[in-house]
N, C-alpha and C positions, 0 to 999 in steps of 0.2 A: 456467427453471432455478435458481429459490431454495431454498431446503432452510431448517429450521429443525435444529437437527442438539443437542436437550443435553445430548444428553454433555457439551461444547467451553463450558465459563463464563467465555472472555475478552471473548466478546461474542455477544450474539443475530442469527442466521441464519449463516448460509453461503451460498454458491456451488456447484451442480455441481464435483467433482476439473478435468473437461471445462473450464473456464469461468476458474478459477486459474489453471492453467498458460495459457490465452490469455494474459491480463491481462500476468501474471507476461513470458513470452514477449519482451509490448512496455515494460519496461523496457530502464532504460538500462545499455547491459554497458559494464564500464568496464574496461579492456587491462592484462592481469597478475594479470585475477580469475577462478575457473572462474567463467561467465555459467550453469552447475546448479545452481553455491550461492548467487555476490554476482553483485546486481545496488544501481543507484539511484532514485529514482523519481525524479518530476520536478523535483522542487527540490539536486536533489545527496542527499538522504540515504541512508543506508545502507539495503539489508533486506537482510535473505536467507529466501531461498526458504523455511525450513522451516519461519520462525516466522511467517508467516499464521498471523492474529488475537490472536496471544500478542503483549499488550498489558505482559506482565509485562518485554520484550525489550529492553535499545535497539534494534532492528536489527529489532519485530517489522510486520508489514505490515501491510496491510487492502484492500480494493476500492472507489477511488473513484468512485462511480456516479452519472452525467451526464447520466442519461434511461431507462436497460440497464431499468429494471421500469414505468416507462413505455412500452418498447418503441419509442422513437422515433431512435435510432438504433445499433439491437442494440450486437457488440459492441466498437464504436466509444468508446463514450461512455464506457468505465471501465475505471479505474485502478489502476496499484501507488500505493500512497503509505504512507510510516511514517506508522506509525500513529496517533503527534502529530501532526501535518501532514494526517493523515485527521479529526482530536478538529479539531483547527481548521475547515480545509475547515467540518462537517459541523455545526458554532460561525455562523462567519459573520465574510465578509472585513476582517471592520476589523479582525483581528490586522496587527499592524504585523512581525510576527517565522514564520521558520521553521525549522524543522529540517534541516539540510543537514552532508556530509562534514567533518569537521575530521583532516586527513587521516586516521588507521583509527578513529577514533568517530563518532557524530552529537553538533551544541550543535545552541542556538536561536539565530540570530544574526539582527537587524535587518532591513528592506528591507525 
């Protein structure tokens, strides 16, 4: 299910389109916003569907893997995450801030 897309310079590797779509569907729907375009991650940060793997975008997002590659729990182990939250998640839980919505923008907030 995991493949390398050498034409994309944002981050190494990618998931199949079906997996990406399944993960997108698990993101939080926000009433009043088109759920095919805008959603929020588990920390409340805005993510844009077309900005998957785009770290230059404030609304870019990536897939946080809680064990999928190890086949631990299948698709339920994958989460959509705003890219900065994903980087912080990968580094360690020592960070005391997350990216979260501030109106129509994203901002770093202390937790």
